[in-house]
N, C-alpha and C positions, 0 to 999 in steps of 0.2 A: 450533374444528374448521371446516374449509372443505370443503364437499361439491362433488365434480366428477362429472357423469353422463358416462357412456361407453357408446356402443352397440357390442356385440360384433360385429364384421365376421367373415365368413367365414375371411378370413386369420388370424384370432386363434385358430382352433380347430385340432386335430390331427385324426388318422385317426378317432378315437373320437367325434368331433363335439362335444368339450368345449374349452374354452379350453386352449390349451397352457400348462403350468406356468410357463414363464418369462415369459409375456406378462403375468402378474400384476406384475411388477417394472416394466413398461411402464406399466401402469395406476397404480402407485404414483408414477412418475415425472411422470405427467400431473397427479395430485393434488397433488404437491409443486410442481410449476410454478404450477397455480392457487392454491395456499397462498401462495407467494412474491409473486404477482401481486396478490392480494387484500390483503397486508400492505404494498404498495407498494415491494418489494424485489425487481422482476423479475431473473431471471438476467442478462438482456442488460445492464441498468443495472449490476448488481453487478460483472460482468466488466470492462464498458468503463470505467465510471467509478472504481471502486476497484480493479480488476486481481486480484478475488478469486474463485477457483475452488472448487467443492464436489464434489470427487470422493467416491463412495461407497466407503467403507472396511470396511462390514459391511452385509449384507442377510440378512433372515430372513422367510420366508413360511410360515404354517400354512394348509393348504388344508382346508376345512370341507365345502363341497359344490361341485359343478362348475357354471361358468357355460357357456352354450351359445351358439350363433350367433343373434344378434339380440336378445338379452337386453339390457335396459337396465341397467346397473349404476352405483351410486354409490360413489365412491371418498372415504371421510371421512378427512381427513388433519388430524393434529394435531402441533404442535411440542411434543414431549415434554420435551427438554432442550436448553439453550443453554448451551454452556461457551465458553471464551475463544476456542477454536480449533476447535470442533466443533459439530455439531448432530445430534439425533437426532429423526427423525419417525416417528409410528406411523400405520397405516393400517388400515382396515377396508373391505372391499369387499362390498357388500350388493347383492342383486337388488332393483330397485325395486317390482316388482309384488306381491311377497309378503314384502319385507323380511328375506329370508333372509341369514344371514351367509354368505359364500362362502369369504372368505379374510381373514387379518389379518396383520399383521407390522410390520417395521420396517426403517428404514435409518440408517446413521450416516454422516455426511459430515465430512471434514476441511475446514478453511479453508486454502487454500494460494494462493501468489502464482504468477505466470506461470513462476517458475523452479522451482515445485513445492517451495517451501519453507513449511513450517508458518507461519501468519501469524494475529494476533488478528483476530477480526471487527471491522470498524470500529463504533464506538458508535453511529452514526446507523442503520446497518442493524441492530445488535442491538436498538435501540430499537423500530424497526419491527416486527421478528418477536416482540419480548415483547408489543407491544401486540396482537398477533393471537392472544391467548388461550392464553398458557402455562399448563397446569394449575397449580393450588396458588397 
């Protein structure tokens, strides 16, 4: 699990003063980027050196409690599954001051080349990701 802290800005909130529901997917993306960075497999490197892209093919968010402007939240990102040509990340968004679970969910990503054809994840990248704590 890789933690990423995010401060909720005013632009993240809706008219009711809570984080707009779609912005949790942005929080997931920030967590995923930091997970890949911590694993040594930054998006920029994987794209430039290997020509691999990771489009989202599935996303799910379960909302538990609202986050509000100026809350500090922690996105806990875990690589839950690594297949030949796909990855599944899970996320927990927790308010840091009281450790309340705000949202949880997952995203599934295909591994494709620049021609948008499915490709196998290169083994060196897969090894880096496995080392960043696959459960089990």
